[in-house]
C-alpha positions in Angstrom: 6.8 22.5 -41.8 6.3 19.8 -44.9 4.1 17.4 -45.9 3.5 16.1 -42.6 5.2 16.2 -39.2 7.6 13.5 -40.6 9.2 16.1 -43.4 11.5 19.1 -42.9 12.0 22.2 -44.7 16.0 22.7 -44.3 17.5 25.6 -44.7 21.4 27.0 -43.7 19.9 28.8 -40.4 18.1 25.7 -39.4 20.2 23.1 -40.3 22.0 22.1 -37.6 19.1 21.9 -35.0 17.1 20.1 -37.4 19.4 17.4 -39.2 22.6 17.8 -37.0 20.8 17.9 -33.0 18.1 15.6 -34.3 20.0 12.5 -35.7 21.6 12.0 -32.6 17.4 10.6 -31.4 16.1 9.4 -34.9 17.8 9.1 -38.5 17.4 12.1 -40.3 17.7 11.7 -44.5 18.7 14.7 -46.2 17.1 15.5 -49.4 19.4 17.7 -51.8 16.8 18.9 -54.2 16.2 21.8 -56.7 12.3 22.6 -58.5 14.2 22.3 -62.0 15.4 19.4 -61.0 13.4 16.3 -63.2 15.5 13.3 -61.3 14.3 15.2 -58.3 11.0 15.2 -59.3 11.2 11.3 -59.9 12.9 10.5 -56.3 10.8 13.1 -53.5 7.6 11.7 -53.6 8.9 8.1 -52.6 10.8 9.6 -49.7 8.3 11.6 -48.6 5.6 8.7 -49.3 8.3 6.5 -46.8 9.0 9.2 -44.3 5.1 9.0 -43.7 4.9 5.2 -43.8 7.7 5.5 -41.3 5.4 7.5 -38.7 8.9 9.0 -37.4 11.2 6.5 -37.2 13.2 8.6 -39.4 12.6 12.0 -40.7 12.7 13.6 -44.3 14.5 16.9 -44.1 14.2 18.6 -47.9 17.3 21.5 -48.7 16.5 23.3 -51.6 20.2 23.6 -53.3 19.6 26.6 -54.7 19.0 28.4 -51.8 21.4 26.9 -49.7 25.0 27.2 -51.3 27.0 27.0 -48.3 25.5 23.7 -47.2 25.8 22.1 -50.9 29.3 23.1 -50.6 30.1 21.8 -46.9 28.9 18.3 -48.3 30.3 18.2 -51.0 27.2 18.3 -53.7 28.1 17.9 -57.3 24.6 16.7 -58.4 21.4 16.0 -57.8 19.2 14.5 -56.5 21.8 13.6 -53.2 20.5 11.7 -50.3 22.5 11.6 -46.9 21.4 9.9 -43.9 22.8 11.4 -41.1 22.9 9.7 -37.8 24.7 11.3 -34.2 25.5 14.2 -36.1 27.8 12.1 -39.3 26.6 10.9 -42.8 25.8 7.4 -41.9 24.7 6.3 -46.1 24.3 8.1 -49.1 23.8 7.8 -52.7 23.4 10.3 -55.7 20.6 10.0 -58.4 17.2 9.2 -58.6 17.0 5.2 -57.7 14.5 3.1 -57.9 11.8 2.3 -55.1 13.2 -0.9 -54.5 17.0 0.6 -54.0 15.5 3.7 -52.0 13.0 1.1 -49.8 16.4 -0.8 -48.8 18.9 2.2 -48.0 15.9 3.2 -45.7 15.5 -0.4 -43.8 19.3 -0.3 -43.3 18.9 3.0 -41.3 16.1 1.4 -39.2 18.2 0.3 -35.4 18.6 -3.5 -34.6 17.2 -4.3 -31.0 20.9 -4.2 -30.4 21.2 -0.8 -31.5 18.1 0.7 -29.8 20.1 -0.5 -26.4 22.4 1.3 -27.1 20.7 4.8 -28.1 19.3 3.9 -25.0 22.3 3.6 -23.0 23.8 6.7 -24.7 20.8 8.9 -23.6 21.4 7.4 -20.1 25.0 8.8 -20.2 24.3 12.2 -22.0 21.8 13.1 -19.5 25.2 12.0 -17.0 22.9 8.7 -15.1 26.9 7.3 -15.4 26.1 5.0 -13.4 22.6 3.5 -15.2 24.2 3.6 -18.2 27.1 1.3 -17.3 24.9 -1.0 -16.2 23.2 -0.6 -19.9 26.1 -0.9 -22.1 27.0 -4.7 -19.8 23.7 -5.6 -20.5 24.9 -5.0 -25.0 28.2 -6.4 -24.0 26.6 -9.6 -22.3 25.0 -10.1 -25.2 27.7 -8.9 -28.0 31.3 -9.2 -26.6 32.8 -7.6 -29.3 30.2 -4.9 -30.0 32.6 -1.9 -30.3 30.0 0.9 -29.8 28.6 -1.0 -26.5 32.9 -0.8 -25.8 32.8 2.4 -26.0 30.1 3.7 -24.1 31.3 1.2 -21.3 34.4 3.4 -21.0 33.1 6.9 -21.2 30.4 5.7 -18.3 33.7 4.4 -16.4 35.8 7.3 -16.9 33.4 9.4 -15.7 32.8 7.5 -12.4 36.6 7.5 -12.0 37.1 3.9 -12.8 40.4 3.9 -14.7 41.4 0.4 -14.0 38.6 -1.2 -15.3 38.4 1.1 -18.3 42.0 0.5 -19.0 41.3 -3.1 -19.0 38.7 -2.6 -21.7 40.5 -0.2 -23.9 43.5 -3.0 -23.5 41.4 -5.3 -25.9 39.1 -3.2 -27.4 37.3 -4.5 -30.6 38.1 -3.7 -33.8 35.4 -1.1 -35.3 35.4 2.7 -36.0 35.5 3.4 -32.6 38.7 2.2 -32.3 40.3 5.4 -32.5 38.3 7.4 -30.3 39.0 4.8 -27.8 42.2 5.3 -27.8 42.1 9.1 -27.0 40.7 7.9 -23.6 43.9 5.5 -22.8 45.5 8.7 -21.2 42.9 9.4 -19.2 42.5 5.6 -18.2 45.9 5.0 -17.2 46.2 8.3 -14.9 43.6 7.1 -13.2 44.5 3.6 -12.8 48.1 5.0 -11.8 46.6 7.2 -9.1 44.8 4.7 -7.4 47.6 2.4 -7.1 49.9 4.7 -6.1 49.6 6.7 -2.2 49.7 10.2 -1.8 53.3 10.9 0.6 55.7 14.0 1.1 58.3 12.0 -0.9 56.4 12.6 -4.6 57.9 15.1 -6.8 55.3 18.5 -6.5 54.1 18.0 -10.0 53.2 14.2 -9.8 51.4 15.3 -6.7 49.7 18.2 -8.8 48.7 15.4 -11.4 47.6 12.4 -8.9 45.5 15.0 -7.2 43.7 15.8 -10.4 42.8 11.9 -10.8 41.8 11.9 -7.6 39.4 15.4 -8.5 37.9 13.5 -11.5 37.3 10.2 -9.5 34.9 12.7 -7.6 33.6 14.2 -10.4 35.2 17.6 -9.8 36.0 18.3 -13.6 36.8 22.1 -13.7 38.8 21.7 -10.4 40.8 19.2 -12.0 41.6 20.6 -15.0 42.5 23.6 -12.7 45.0 21.4 -11.5 46.0 20.3 -14.8 46.7 23.4 -16.6 49.0 24.6 -13.5 50.7 21.3 -14.0 51.4 22.9 -17.7 52.5 26.2 -17.0 55.3 24.9 -14.6 56.0 22.2 -17.4 54.2 22.5 -20.8 56.0 19.0 -21.9 55.9 17.3 -18.4 56.3 13.1 -18.2 56.2 13.9 -22.3 52.9 15.5 -22.9 50.5 13.3 -21.0 49.0 15.9 -19.2 47.9 17.6 -22.7 47.0 14.3 -23.7 44.8 13.8 -20.6 43.6 17.5 -21.3 42.4 16.7 -24.5 41.0 13.2 -23.5 38.5 15.4 -21.3 37.6 17.2 -23.5 37.2 14.0 -25.9 34.8 12.6 -23.0 32.6 16.3 -22.4 31.8 16.9 -25.6 32.4 19.6 -28.5 29.2 21.0 -26.8 29.8 21.2 -23.3 31.1 24.8 -22.2 34.0 23.0 -19.9 35.1 21.9 -23.1 35.1 25.2 -25.0 36.5 27.1 -21.6 39.4 24.6 -20.9 40.1 24.3 -24.7 40.6 27.7 -25.0 42.5 28.4 -21.7 44.8 25.4 -22.8 45.7 26.9 -25.9 46.5 30.4 -23.9 49.0 27.8 -21.7 50.4 26.0 -24.6 50.8 28.9 -27.7 
């Protein structure tokens, strides 16, 4: 622990937990510095004081580049001090060099979430804890106030897909707001389209066996039985790796995106998918 509970000394062993994971809860400002660096000695006290005064609205993580060469390579540190602010596991803002206090203050202020962003973060927390119906309601409330909010639209799509509501998710995806969330939203389209298609079509004896299996997997997704659904999708791929032009693979990838890289189901079925395809 550093000068206060809001200042952390971080190394290569703790970076993932103290910076990447924590940044999903609160902004984490990383100060890449070294003891011999004069400009670092000018900037660090400013950052430390602001972290203490902020009282936890952001955390300051101090990384000594002399002790963490792998982190310096990973984040392309070529000059110090280098400051990078992390949100949701990604670099959201950064600057290099000792800046005037007014510039640093403005940089920190930009990290403070607005009321809308706070509402989105609360909804994301509900989504992450599998309270899908409550998350859906929370995202809708944000969109009622700001219908062009891409982050809220993406969260609503994810909430709907986790509840098997393909038709409405597809409608949102077809008219998705512009923004950085658009690329991720596009990856959900195959899943939304399949769920919507399965809702429209009644199962029957005249269905092709692979099509019947595909629609059964969609219905399993609607019921929340994702493992059985993915087992079914893998079974289709074992019969025909390019069934319906690669739709099955795209649906699997959309499910992985929906579950996230840390979900054990993603890791398990990603390996199985690779073994089937390659």
